C-alpha positions in Angstrom: 0.0 0.0 0.0 3.0 2.3 0.6 6.0 2.8 -1.6 9.3 1.4 -0.3 11.0 4.8 -0.8 8.7 6.4 1.8 10.1 4.1 4.5 13.7 4.9 3.6 12.9 8.6 3.8 12.6 8.4 7.6 16.0 6.6 8.0 19.0 8.9 7.7 22.2 7.7 6.2 24.8 6.7 8.8 27.6 7.6 6.5 27.9 10.6 4.2 29.5 10.4 0.9 33.1 11.5 0.6 32.2 14.6 -1.3 29.7 15.9 1.4 31.1 14.5 4.7 32.7 17.0 7.0 36.2 16.4 8.3 36.2 14.5 11.5 38.1 15.7 14.6 38.5 12.3 16.1 39.5 9.1 14.4 38.8 5.8 15.8 41.7 3.5 16.3 41.9 0.7 14.0 40.3 -2.4 15.3 42.5 -5.4 15.9 40.1 -7.3 13.6 40.5 -4.9 10.8 42.2 -6.2 7.6 44.6 -4.2 5.5 42.0 -3.9 2.8 39.5 -2.3 5.2 41.4 1.0 5.6 39.2 2.7 3.2 36.2 1.8 5.2 37.8 3.1 8.4 38.1 6.5 6.8 34.4 6.5 6.2 33.4 6.1 9.9 30.9 8.3 11.6 32.4 11.7 12.6 31.2 15.1 13.3 28.8 14.7 16.3 25.3 15.9 16.4 25.7 18.5 13.7 26.9 15.9 11.2 24.1 13.6 12.1 21.5 16.3 11.7 23.1 17.0 8.3 22.6 13.4 7.4 18.8 13.7 8.1 18.6 16.7 5.8 20.8 15.5 3.0 20.3 11.8 2.9 17.2 10.3 1.2 17.9 6.6 1.8 19.2 4.1 4.1 23.0 3.8 4.7 25.0 1.6 2.6 25.6 -1.8 4.1 29.2 -2.8 4.8 30.5 -6.2 5.7 33.7 -6.4 7.7 35.9 -9.2 6.8 36.6 -11.6 9.6 40.0 -12.9 10.4 41.1 -15.6 8.0 42.4 -17.8 10.9 43.6 -17.8 14.4 47.2 -17.3 13.2 46.4 -14.0 11.5 44.7 -12.7 14.6 47.8 -13.7 16.6 50.1 -11.9 14.3 47.9 -8.8 14.3 47.8 -8.7 18.1 51.6 -9.1 18.3 52.1 -6.3 15.9 49.8 -3.9 17.8 51.5 -4.8 21.1 54.9 -4.3 19.6 53.9 -0.9 18.5 52.4 0.2 21.7 55.4 -1.1 23.6 57.6 1.0 21.5 55.4 4.1 21.8 54.2 3.8 25.4 57.1 2.0 26.9 55.0 -0.8 28.3 56.8 -2.8 31.0 55.1 -6.1 30.3 56.5 -9.1 28.9 57.7 -8.7 25.4 56.4 -10.6 22.5 59.8 -11.7 21.6 60.0 -13.5 24.9 56.8 -15.7 24.2 57.9 -19.1 23.3 54.8 -21.2 23.1 51.1 -21.0 23.1 50.7 -21.3 26.8 52.8 -18.3 27.4 50.9 -16.4 24.8 47.6 -17.3 26.5 48.8 -16.0 29.8 50.1 -12.9 28.2 46.9 -12.3 26.3 44.8 -12.7 29.4 46.9 -10.0 31.1 46.3 -7.5 28.4 42.7 -8.5 27.5 41.1 -5.9 29.7 43.4 -3.2 28.3 42.4 -4.1 24.8 38.8 -4.0 25.6 39.1 -0.7 27.3 41.0 0.6 24.3 38.3 -0.6 21.9 35.6 1.3 23.9 37.4 4.6 24.0 35.9 5.9 20.7 32.3 4.9 21.8 32.5 6.9 24.9 32.8 10.1 22.9 29.8 12.5 23.0 29.2 12.5 19.3 28.6 8.8 19.2 26.3 9.1 22.3 24.3 11.8 20.6 24.0 9.7 17.5 22.6 6.9 19.6 20.1 9.2 21.2 19.0 10.4 17.8 18.7 6.9 16.5 16.7 5.9 19.6 14.3 8.9 19.1 14.0 8.0 15.5 13.2 4.4 16.2 10.6 5.5 18.7 9.0 7.8 16.2 9.2 5.0 13.7 7.6 2.6 16.1 4.8 5.0 16.8 4.3 5.6 13.1 4.2 1.9 12.5 1.6 1.5 15.3 -0.5 4.2 13.7 -0.1 2.6 10.4 -1.1 -0.8 11.8 -4.2 0.8 13.3 -5.1 2.2 10.0 -4.5 -1.1 8.3 -6.6 -2.9 10.9 -9.5 -0.4 10.3 -9.0 -0.9 6.6 -9.1 -4.6 7.0 -12.3 -4.4 9.0 -13.8 -2.1 6.3 -12.7 -4.6 3.6 -14.4 -7.4 5.6 -17.6 -5.5 5.8 -17.4 -4.6 2.1 -16.8 -8.3 1.3 -19.8 -9.4 3.4 -22.0 -6.9 1.7 -20.7 -7.9 -1.7 -21.3 -11.6 -1.0 -24.8 -10.9 0.1 -25.4 -8.8 -3.0 -24.0 -11.5 -5.2 -26.3 -14.0 -3.6 -29.3 -11.8 -4.2 -28.3 -11.3 -7.8 -28.0 -15.0 -8.3 -31.4 -15.6 -6.8 -32.9 -12.9 -9.1 -31.3 -14.5 -12.1 -32.6 -18.0 -11.2 -36.0 -16.5 -10.7 -35.8 -14.9 -14.0 -34.8 -18.1 -15.7 -37.7 -19.9 -14.0 -40.2 -17.3 -15.0 -38.8 -17.4 -18.6 -39.1 -21.2 -18.7 -42.6 -21.0 -17.3 -43.5 -18.4 -19.9 -42.1 -20.6 -22.7 -43.8 -23.7 -21.4 -47.1 -21.8 -21.1 -46.6 -20.5 -24.7 -45.7 -24.0 -26.0 -48.8 -25.6 -24.3 -51.0 -22.8 -25.3 -50.1 -23.2 -29.0 -51.9 -26.5 -29.1 -55.0 -24.8 -27.8 -54.6 -21.8 -30.0 -54.8 -23.8 -33.3 -58.5 -24.6 -32.7 -60.1 -21.4 -33.8 -58.1 -20.8 -37.1 -58.4 -24.4 -38.2 -62.1 -24.4 -37.4 -62.7 -21.3 -39.5 -60.5 -22.8 -42.3 -62.4 -26.1 -42.6 -65.9 -24.6 -42.3 -65.3 -21.8 -44.7 -67.1 -21.9 -48.1 -65.0 -23.6 -50.8 -63.0 -25.6 -48.3 -62.9 -28.5 -50.7 -60.6 -26.6 -53.1 -58.2 -26.2 -50.2 -57.5 -30.0 -50.2 -55.2 -29.8 -53.2 -52.7 -27.4 -51.5 -49.7 -28.3 -49.5 -51.0 -26.3 -46.6 -53.8 -28.8 -46.2 -51.4 -31.6 -45.4 -49.5 -29.3 -43.0 -52.8 -28.5 -41.3 -53.7 -32.2 -40.9 -50.2 -32.9 -39.5 -50.8 -30.0 -37.0 -54.1 -31.6 -36.0 -52.3 -34.9 -35.4 -49.8 -33.1 -33.1 -52.7 -31.4 -31.2 -54.5 -34.7 -30.8 -51.3 -36.4 -29.6 -50.7 -33.6 -27.1 -54.2 -33.8 -25.7 -54.0 -37.5 -25.4 -50.7 -37.4 -23.6 -51.8 -34.7 -21.2 -55.3 -35.8 -20.1 -55.0 -34.0 -16.7 -54.8 -30.5 -18.2 -57.9 -28.4 -18.0 -60.4 -28.8 -20.9 -58.0 -31.3 -22.5 -60.9 -33.8 -23.2 -63.0 -31.0 -24.8 -60.3 -29.9 -27.1 -59.4 -33.5 -28.0 -63.0 -34.2 -29.1 -63.1 -30.9 -31.1 -59.8 -31.7 -32.7 -61.0 -35.2 -33.6 -64.1 -33.7 -35.3 -61.9 -31.3 -37.2 -59.6 -34.2 -38.4 -62.7 -36.2 -39.4 -63.9 -33.1 -41.3 -60.6 -32.7 -43.1 -60.4 -36.4 -44.1 -64.0 -36.3 -45.2 -63.1 -33.3 -47.5 -60.4 -35.5 -49.0 -62.8 -38.3 -49.6 -65.3 -35.9 -51.3 -62.5 -34.4 -53.4 -61.2 -37.9 -54.4 -64.7 -39.3 -55.3 -65.5 -36.1 -57.2 -62.3 -36.2 -59.2 -62.8 -40.0 -59.9 -66.4 -39.3 -61.0 -65.3 -36.5 -63.4 -62.7 -38.8 -65.1 -65.2 -41.6 -65.4 -67.8 -39.3 -67.0 -65.3 -38.0 -69.4 -64.3 -41.5 -70.5 -68.0 -42.7 -70.7 -68.8 -39.7 -72.9 -66.0 -40.4 -75.3 -66.9 -44.0 -75.5 -70.5 -43.2 -76.2 -69.7 -40.7 -78.9 -68.0 -43.0 -81.3 -67.0 -46.6 -81.9 -63.5 -47.2 -80.6 -61.0 -49.9 -81.4 -59.0 -51.8 -78.8 -56.0 -49.4 -78.8 -58.2 -46.3 -78.3 -60.2 -48.0 -75.7 -57.1 -49.0 -73.8 -55.9 -45.4 -74.0 -59.2 -44.1 -72.6 -59.5 -46.7 -69.9 -55.9 -46.5 -68.6 -54.0 -43.5 -69.9 -56.8 -41.1 -69.0 -56.9 -42.5 -65.5 -53.2 -42.1 -65.0 -53.1 -38.4 -65.7 -54.1 -37.1 -62.2 -53.4 -40.4 -60.3 -50.2 -39.3 -58.6 -51.8 -36.2 -57.0 -54.9 -38.1 -55.9 -52.7 -40.8 -54.6 -50.9 -38.4 -52.3 -54.2 -37.0 -51.1 -55.7 -40.4 -50.4 -52.5 -41.4 -48.6 -53.5 -38.8 -45.9 -56.5 -41.0 -45.0 -54.7 -44.3 -45.4 -51.8 -43.4 -43.0 -54.3 -42.5 -40.3 -56.2 -45.7 -40.7 -53.9 -47.7 -38.5 -54.8 -49.7 -35.4 -53.3 -48.4 -32.2 -51.0 -50.6 -30.1 -52.8 -53.1 -27.9 -56.0 -53.1 -30.0 -58.2 -56.2 -29.7 -58.0 -58.8 -32.5 -60.5 -58.1 -35.2 -60.8 -54.4 -34.3 -61.0 -51.9 -37.1 -59.0 -48.7 -37.3 -60.9 -45.4 -36.7 -60.6 -44.1 -40.2 -60.6 -47.5 -42.0 -64.2 -46.9 -43.1 -63.1 -43.8 -45.0 -60.3 -45.8 -46.7 -62.7 -48.5 -47.6 -65.0 -45.9 -49.1 -62.1 -44.8 -51.4 -61.5 -48.4 -52.4 -65.2 -49.0 -52.9 -65.7 -45.8 -55.0 -62.7 -46.6 -57.2 -63.7 -50.3 -57.6 -67.3 -49.3 -58.5 -66.1 -46.7 -61.0 -63.7 -49.0 -62.7 -66.1 -51.9 -62.5 -68.7 -49.9 -64.4 -66.2 -49.3 -67.2 -64.3 -52.7 -67.3 -66.8 -55.4 -66.3 -69.2 -54.8 -69.2 -66.3 -55.2 -71.6 -65.2 -58.4 -69.9 -68.7 -59.8 -70.0 -69.0 -59.0 -73.7 -65.6 -60.6 -74.5 -66.3 -63.7 -72.5 -69.7 -64.1 -74.3 -67.9 -63.9 -77.6 -65.4 -66.6 -76.4 -68.2 -68.8 -75.2 -69.9 -68.6 -78.6 -66.8 -69.2 -80.7 -66.8 -72.6 -82.4 -63.4 -73.7 -81.0 -64.4 -73.0 -77.4 -68.1 -73.3 -77.2 -68.1 -77.1 -76.4 -64.6 -77.7 -75.2 -64.2 -76.9 -71.5 -60.4 -76.8 -71.5 -60.2 -74.6 -74.6 -62.7 -72.2 -73.2 -60.9 -72.1 -69.9 -57.6 -71.5 -71.5 -58.8 -68.6 -73.7 -61.1 -66.9 -71.2 -58.7 -67.2 -68.2 -55.8 -65.8 -70.4 -58.0 -62.8 -71.3 -59.1 -62.2 -67.7 -55.5 -62.5 -66.5 -54.5 -59.7 -68.9 -57.3 -57.5 -67.6 -56.4 -58.1 -64.0 -52.7 -57.4 -64.7 -53.6 -54.0 -66.2 -56.0 -53.2 -63.3 -53.3 -54.2 -60.9 -50.8 -51.7 -62.4 -53.4 -48.9 -62.5 -54.3 -49.6 -58.8 -50.8 -49.1 -57.7 -50.8 -45.7 -59.5 -53.8 -44.7 -57.4 -53.1 -46.3 -54.0 -50.3 -47.5 -51.8 -50.5 -51.2 -50.9 -53.0 -53.9 -52.1 -55.7 -53.5 -49.5 -59.0 -53.8 -51.4 -57.3 -54.7 -54.7 -58.1 -58.4 -54.8 -61.7 -57.7 -53.8 -62.0 -55.5 -56.8 -60.2 -58.1 -59.1 -62.6 -60.8 -57.8 -65.5 -58.7 -59.0 -63.7 -58.4 -62.4 -63.4 -62.2 -62.5 -67.0 -62.9 -61.6 -68.1 -63.1 -65.2 -65.4 -65.7 -65.7 -66.8 -67.7 -62.8 -70.3 -67.4 -64.2 -69.3 -69.0 -67.4 -66.8 -71.5 -66.1 -68.6 -72.9 -63.1 -71.7 -74.2 -64.9 -69.4 -75.8 -67.5 -67.4 -77.5 -64.8 -70.5 -78.8 -63.0 -71.9 -80.3 -66.2 -68.7 -81.8 -67.3 -68.8 -85.6 -67.0 -65.6 -86.5 -68.7 -62.9 -87.2 -66.1 -60.2 -86.5 -68.6 -61.4 -83.0 -69.3 -61.6 -82.2 -65.6 -58.0 -83.6 -65.2 -56.8 -81.4 -68.1 -58.5 -78.4 -66.6 -56.9 -79.0 -63.2 -53.5 -79.5 -64.8 -53.9 -76.3 -66.8 -54.8 -74.3 -63.7 -52.0 -75.7 -61.6 -49.2 -75.5 -64.1 -49.9 -72.2 -65.7 -51.7 -70.0 -63.1 -51.0 -71.4 -59.7 -47.8 -70.5 -57.8 -45.4 -73.3 -57.2 -45.1 -74.5 -53.6 -41.3 -74.6 -53.9 -41.2 -70.9 -55.0 -43.3 -69.7 -52.1 -40.4 -70.2 -49.7 -38.3 -67.9 -51.9 -38.5 -64.1 -52.1 -41.8 -63.1 -53.7 -42.1 -59.8 -55.6 -44.9 -58.0 -53.8 -45.3 -55.7 -56.8 -46.5 -58.5 -59.0 -50.0 -59.7 -59.3 -50.8 -63.0 -57.5 -53.3 -64.4 -60.0 -53.3 -67.7 -58.2 -55.4 -66.1 -55.5 -58.1 -65.1 -58.0 -58.1 -68.5 -59.9 -58.1 -70.6 -56.7 -61.9 -70.8 -56.6 -62.1 -72.1 -60.1 -59.4 -74.7 -59.3 -61.4 -75.7 -56.2 -64.5 -76.1 -58.3 -62.7 -78.3 -60.8 -61.1 -80.4 -58.0 -64.5 -80.8 -56.3 -66.0 -82.0 -59.5 -63.0 -84.2 -60.2 -63.4 -85.9 -56.8 -67.1 -86.3 -57.3 -66.6 -87.9 -60.7 -63.9 -90.1 -59.3 -66.2 -91.3 -56.5 -68.9 -92.0 -59.1 -66.6 -94.0 -61.3 -65.3 -95.9 -58.2 -68.9 -96.7 -57.2 -70.1 -97.6 -60.7 -67.1 -99.3 -62.3 -65.3 -100.8 -59.3 -67.5 -101.3 -56.3 -70.6 -102.2 -58.2 -68.9 -103.7 -61.2 -70.5 -106.8 -62.6 -68.0 -108.9 -64.5 -68.7 -110.3 -67.9 -68.1 -114.0 -68.7 -65.0 -113.3 -70.7 -63.6 -111.3 -67.7 -63.7 -114.6 -65.6 -62.5 -116.9 -68.3 -59.3 -118.1 -66.6 -56.9 -119.6 -67.4 -57.9 -119.3 -71.1 -57.7 -115.6 -70.7 -54.0 -115.9 -69.8 -53.3 -117.6 -73.1 -54.2 -114.4 -75.0 -51.6 -112.2 -73.4 -48.3 -112.5 -71.6 -48.6 -110.8 -68.3 -46.2 -108.2 -66.8 -43.7 -109.3 -64.2 -40.5 -110.3 -66.0 -37.2 -110.8 -64.2 -36.6 -107.0 -64.6 -39.9 -106.3 -62.8 -41.3 -104.9 -66.0 -44.4 -105.8 -68.0 -44.3 -108.4 -70.8 -46.8 -107.3 -73.3 -48.2 -109.2 -76.2 -50.5 -107.9 -79.0 -51.0 -111.3 -80.6 -50.5 -114.9 -79.7 -47.0 -116.2 -79.6 -45.3 -112.8 -79.6 -43.5 -111.6 -76.5 -42.1 -108.1 -75.9 -40.4 -107.2 -72.7 -40.5 -103.6 -71.5 -40.2 -102.0 -68.1 -43.1 -100.4 -66.4 -42.3 -96.8 -65.6 -41.8 -95.7 -62.0 -44.2 -92.8 -62.4 -48.0 -93.5 -62.4 -49.2 -94.9 -65.7 -52.1 -92.9 -67.3 -54.3 -95.1 -69.5 -56.3 -93.3 -72.1 -58.5 -94.6 -74.9 -56.6 -92.4 -77.3 -53.2 -93.6 -76.2 -51.4 -95.4 -79.0 -48.5 -97.8 -78.6 -45.3 -96.0 -77.7 -47.2 -92.7 -77.7 -46.2 -91.2 -74.4 -44.3 -93.7 -72.3 -42.2 -95.6 -74.8 -44.2 -98.9 -74.5 -47.6 -100.2 -75.6 -49.9 -99.0 -72.9 -53.0 -100.8 -74.2 -51.2 -104.1 -74.5 -49.7 -103.6 -71.0 -53.1 -103.6 -69.3 -54.9 -105.9 -71.6 -54.6 -108.9 -69.3 -55.7 -107.1 -66.2 -59.0 -107.4 -64.5 -61.2 -104.4 -65.5 -61.5 -103.1 -61.9 -57.8 -103.2 -61.4 -57.2 -101.4 -64.7 -59.8 -98.8 -63.7 -58.3 -98.3 -60.3 -54.8 -97.6 -61.7 -56.3 -95.3 -64.3 -58.1 -93.3 -61.6 -55.1 -93.1 -59.4 -52.9 -92.0 -62.2 -55.4 -89.4 -63.3 -56.0 -87.7 -60.0 -52.4 -88.0 -58.8 -51.1 -84.6 -57.8 -54.3 -82.9 -59.1 -56.0 -82.7 -55.8 -55.0 -82.0 -52.2 -52.6 -84.6 -50.8 -55.0 -85.4 -47.9 -57.9 -85.8 -50.3 -55.8 -88.0 -52.6 -54.8 -90.2 -49.8 -58.4 -90.7 -48.8 -59.5 -91.5 -52.4 -56.5 -93.7 -53.0 -57.2 -95.8 -49.9 -60.8 -96.1 -50.8 -59.9 -97.1 -54.4 -57.4 -99.7 -53.2 -59.9 -101.0 -50.7 -62.7 -101.4 -53.2 -60.4 -102.8 -55.8 -59.2 -105.5 -53.4 -62.8 -106.4 -52.5 -63.6 -106.5 -56.2 -60.7 -108.9 -56.9 -61.9 -111.1 -54.1 -65.4 -111.3 -55.5 -63.9 -112.1 -58.9 -61.7 -114.8 -57.4 -64.8 -116.4 -55.8 -66.6 -116.4 -59.1 -63.6 -117.9 -60.9 -63.4 -120.6 -58.2 -67.0 -121.5 -59.0 -66.4 -121.7 -62.7 -62.9 -123.2 -62.7 -60.3 -124.6 -60.3 -59.5 -123.2 -56.9 -55.9 -122.9 -58.0 -56.8 -120.6 -60.9 -58.9 -118.4 -58.5 -56.0 -118.2 -56.1 -53.4 -117.4 -58.7 -55.7 -114.9 -60.3 -56.1 -113.1 -57.0 -52.4 -113.4 -56.2 -51.3 -112.0 -59.5 -53.7 -109.0 -59.4 -52.8 -108.2 -55.8 -49.2 -108.2 -56.7 -49.9 -106.0 -59.7 -51.9 -103.6 -57.5 -49.1 -103.4 -54.9 -46.5 -102.9 -57.6 -48.5 -100.0 -59.1 -49.4 -98.1 -56.0 -45.8 -97.8 -55.0 -45.5 -95.0 -57.6 -48.1 -93.0 -55.7 -47.2 -91.3 -52.5 -50.0 -92.7 -50.5 -49.5 -91.8 -46.8 -50.7 -93.8 -43.9 -54.4 -93.1 -43.1 -55.6 -93.2 -39.6 -58.5 -95.5 -39.2 -61.9 -93.8 -39.2 -63.0 -94.4 -35.7 -66.7 -93.9 -34.8 -68.8 -94.7 -31.7 -71.8 -97.0 -32.0 -74.5 -96.0 -29.5 -77.0 -98.5 -30.7 -76.3 -100.7 -27.7 -77.1 -97.9 -25.3 -80.5 -97.2 -26.8 -81.3 -100.9 -27.1 -80.6 -101.5 -23.5 -82.5 -98.4 -22.4 -85.6 -99.4 -24.3 -85.3 -103.0 -23.2 -85.2 -102.0 -19.5 -88.1 -99.6 -20.0 -90.3 -102.2 -21.6 -89.6 -104.6 -18.8 -90.4 -102.0 -16.2 -87.0 -102.3 -14.5 -85.5 -99.0 -15.7 -85.2 -97.7 -12.1 -84.2 -101.0 -10.5 -80.7 -100.7 -8.9 -80.0 -104.3 -9.8 -80.2 -103.5 -13.5 -77.7 -100.7 -13.2 -74.8 -103.1 -13.4 -76.1 -104.5 -16.6 -76.8 -101.0 -17.9 -73.2 -99.9 -17.1 -71.4 -103.0 -18.1 -73.3 -104.2 -21.1 -75.1 -101.3 -22.8 -74.1 -97.9 -21.4 -70.6 -97.7 -23.0 -70.6 -97.3 -26.8 -68.7 -99.6 -29.1 -65.6 -98.3 -30.9 -65.9 -99.1 -34.6 -63.0 -98.8 -37.1 -64.5 -98.3 -40.5 -61.3 -98.5 -42.6 -57.8 -99.8 -42.4 -54.8 -98.4 -44.1 -54.9 -99.6 -47.8 -51.3 -100.7 -47.8 -51.7 -102.7 -44.6 -54.9 -104.2 -45.9 -53.3 -105.2 -49.2 -50.3 -106.7 -47.5 -52.5 -108.7 -45.2 -54.6 -110.1 -48.1 -51.4 -111.0 -49.9 -50.2 -113.0 -47.0 -53.5 -114.7 -46.7 -53.7 -115.7 -50.4 -50.1 -116.9 -50.4 -50.7 -119.0 -47.4 -53.9 -120.4 -48.9 -52.2 -121.2 -52.2 -49.2 -123.0 -50.6 -51.4 -124.9 -48.1 -53.8 -126.1 -50.8 -51.0 -127.1 -53.2 -49.2 -128.9 -50.4 -52.4 -130.6 -49.3 -52.9 -132.0 -52.8 -49.5 -133.6 -52.7 -49.7 -134.9 -49.1 -53.4 -135.7 -48.6 -52.5 -139.5 -48.4 -50.6 -138.9 -45.1 -52.7 -136.2 -43.5 -54.6 -136.6 -40.3 -57.8 -137.7 -42.0 -56.0 -140.4 -44.0 -54.2 -141.7 -40.9 -57.5 -142.2 -39.1 -58.7 -144.8 -41.6 -58.5 -148.5 -41.0 -55.7 -150.6 -42.5 -53.6 -147.5 -43.0 -50.2 -148.5 -44.3 -47.5 -145.8 -43.8 -45.2 -147.3 -46.5 -47.9 -147.3 -49.1 -49.0 -143.8 -48.0 -45.5 -142.5 -48.4 -45.2 -144.1 -51.8 -48.4 -142.4 -52.9 -47.2 -139.1 -51.5 -44.0 -139.4 -53.5 -46.0 -140.2 -56.7 -48.4 -137.3 -56.1 -45.6 -134.9 -55.4 -43.6 -135.9 -58.5 -46.8 -135.5 -60.5 -48.0 -132.2 -59.0 -44.7 -130.3 -59.2 -44.7 -130.0 -63.0 -48.4 -129.1 -63.0 -47.7 -126.5 -60.3 -44.9 -124.9 -62.3 -47.0 -124.9 -65.5 -49.8 -123.2 -63.6 -47.5 -120.6 -62.3 -46.1 -120.0 -65.8 -49.6 -119.3 -67.0 -50.2 -116.5 -64.5 -46.7 -115.2 -63.6 -43.6 -114.4 -65.6 -41.3 -113.1 -62.8 -38.9 -115.9 -62.1 -38.2 -114.7 -58.5 -41.9 -114.8 -57.6 -42.5 -118.2 -59.1 -39.5 -119.8 -57.4 -40.5 -118.3 -54.1 -44.0 -119.8 -54.4 -42.6 -123.2 -55.4 -40.2 -123.0 -52.5 -43.1 -122.2 -50.2 -45.1 -125.2 -51.4 -42.0 -127.4 -50.9 -41.6 -126.0 -47.4 -45.3 -126.8 -46.6 -45.0 -130.3 -48.0 -42.0 -131.0 -45.8 -43.8 -129.6 -42.8 -46.8 -131.9 -43.5 -44.4 -134.9 -43.8 -42.7 -133.9 -40.5 -46.1 -134.0 -38.8 -46.8 -137.4 -40.3 -43.4 -138.8 -39.3 -43.7 -137.6 -35.7 -47.1 -139.4 -35.6 -45.5 -142.5 -37.1 -42.5 -142.5 -34.8 -44.7 -142.0 -31.7 -46.7 -145.1 -32.7 -43.6 -147.1 -33.2 -42.3 -146.2 -29.8 -45.6 -147.0 -28.2 -45.6 -150.5 -29.6 -41.9 -151.1 -28.8 -40.7 -150.9 -32.3 -37.6 -149.1 -33.5 -37.4 -146.0 -35.7 -34.8 -146.0 -38.3 -32.2 -143.3 -38.6 -31.2 -141.3 -41.6 -29.5 -143.5 -44.2 -30.4 -146.7 -42.5 -33.2 -149.2 -42.9 -35.0 -150.9 -45.8 -36.0 -149.2 -49.0 -39.7 -149.9 -48.4 -39.5 -148.5 -44.9 -40.8 -145.0 -43.9 -38.3 -142.2 -44.5 -37.3 -140.0 -41.7 -37.9 -136.2 -42.2 -34.4 -135.3 -43.3 -34.4 -138.0 -46.0 -37.8 -136.8 -47.2 -36.5 -133.2 -47.2 -33.5 -134.1 -49.4 -35.8 -136.0 -51.8 -38.2 -133.0 -51.9 -35.4 -130.7 -52.8 -34.5 -132.8 -55.8 -38.1 -133.1 -56.9 -39.1 -129.4 -56.6 -35.8 -128.2 -58.0 -36.1 -124.7 -56.4 -33.4 -122.4 -57.7 -32.0 -119.2 -56.2 -34.3 -117.1 -54.1 -36.8 -120.0 -53.9 -34.6 -121.9 -51.4 -36.1 -120.8 -48.1 -36.4 -122.7 -44.9 -34.6 -125.8 -46.1 -31.9 -126.3 -43.5 -33.5 -129.0 -41.5 -36.7 -130.1 -39.9 -36.5 -128.1 -36.8 -35.7 -124.8 -38.6 -38.4 -125.5 -41.2 -41.1 -126.1 -38.5 -40.1 -122.9 -36.7 -40.2 -120.7 -39.8 -43.4 -122.0 -41.2 -45.4 -120.2 -43.8 -44.5 -116.8 -42.1 -41.3 -116.7 -44.1 -43.2 -117.1 -47.3 -45.8 -114.4 -46.6 -43.1 -112.1 -45.3 -41.1 -112.4 -48.5 -43.4 -110.0 -50.5 -41.4 -106.9 -51.2 -42.6 -103.4 -51.4 -42.6 -103.3 -55.2 -44.9 -106.3 -55.4 -42.3 -109.0 -56.1 -41.6 -111.8 -53.6 
């Protein structure tokens, strides 16, 4: 706070400069500690007394210069200096003390020095005892006292200033705090004002928007950009009112804003419908004025409608984007403005329908009256569906010019396709030819329906899905196809009455060589004595009256099925026709029913053949046709069908009425009968799986055939023959050998008449051989037991007389030579025990999936 120079102004300089210093009267003796180089400083010592000191106060304006006396460099220097001084004083004063030259060591020097120490001290104080120096000290003392008092006054001033500064600081801090509070309050009030203004703006929009929408000519305002901004502002206001339901009058404003939004969207609908009506009237007027060709008609119907479509599309989008269900809406709920969107779709569809549908009706009528399509269902369907598909594609493109998305599109396109359904449905219903119905289903599935494999891939949503529109026509055709299939199944398979030539077996086999060669293919023959071997295709064989030899499949179709029983031929024909033309579940049901009824028909025919001819012919007829049926249905993907389970409640009602008639309905004793015998319904399985049923019947007929053939060879040793009197085992064995040797060639000849597959024939011959050996084992066990009972001996293999009864192993070896089974026919021939355990189960289980054995 004070300059440093002011302090030094109060302190007089102790030494004056050489130019201003007065000559001193007294000069202080040189100190013993003074060094030779300090002589100059000794000359500048204080002199002059009080007057000189007072002169210093007047002339000096700063503190005295600081001087630093040099100390003795060492004790030796001090010793030499003292000795020099003493020597001089001794010379000048004639001192009687001990001379320095007489000091010999340090001890003597110490004694000598202690003796003169007081003299030295007194000598050094002589100059300070002078008056001038005393005055100087007095002056310095007074100066220091004044300086001390000034310093105390200054400290008091500084203390008061510090207290003042503290008070100012406290006031400043309080003022700062008040200012900060005022600024915070200002910010709060500003934010409150902004929030109030922001909230009030959602309320302030009500009056201007109301005036705008209710003003005359508001419909013309729809075309402007400001109208879309106004609707967006209404959406914001509605959203605000919905999110702040606790604000005052929020519900009232929300309802009024909702009415204004509905009013605005209604103006859009009115404008849209009016513009659409004006375009349609213009097109109708031009069409009515003159006769137009197809090009001009297309330009009017489509180019004219595309002129203002983009503008109307943006306008209609304002309604569509607000017709959205809110989150958490119930299933089946409709958006608030969905009705307005539907009105747009309905208005557009009605306008376009009035223009397009009459043209479609006229064109379809011309196609229906054309000579090439008037009577042919498939030709009419191909032409008419192709035309309607083109119209639907054009309407689909125009729809996307008017609207976003496809909501309502297919409803409109279905109305365009209604004339097609009106023409096509009656023709399908009155069509009785199964081939035409199959061709129609094939046409619809291959050309217009979307492939199931392509559905998993990315589908272009901008393309027309015509399969949705034609699905109803395909369902009509499939329904009619299933109905005609069931009718043919009922008339030509289930209720088929065979002709005499159909049952003329085995003569019928001599006219044709049946399929079933060693390559599992058919052997066809067109005339007697000619044999042609071809393979039956793995895919289903379609038999048509118009098929010619080698027309489609590379083999003679007519000759292939010529030797088949008519119901089997019709069954395969039906399966091949409806295969993949109907739903897989429907096809499985039909296929199982066809196979079931065909199997029953073959059994009835086998019974009739047995009555007309031999049992062997009937069995081989049934065996051959069941093998053919199994072989053919492998090509069709027939899935397992769960049995049709039903409940028969007839027992419940019968028991109820019986107890009522007896008068014991309420008798507790009859309740046990009611619960145990008649209360629970019976579970009835109406149908087995076709493949399981077919395999079961095959096993049955194979077992019947092998059992009957073996019985003809071994009837002389069966249980009935053994029960006769005078039964001779040796003679019976001899007759059995003769019969076996005689029947085996006949058996092979009979198999050759019905079957051509070598594997199947050898398997059947081996099965008969196996059954013969089993019958002989039963006979031999009876014979051996009788021998043991009477005490006789039973011969072992290879021992005994030639006319004795053979053991089972010997007979088995002989049977192998007689039957001569080759290759796969050798089954169960490893000994009596193994043969008896395997039985005919090995034979029935040898039928493979493709129908061979």
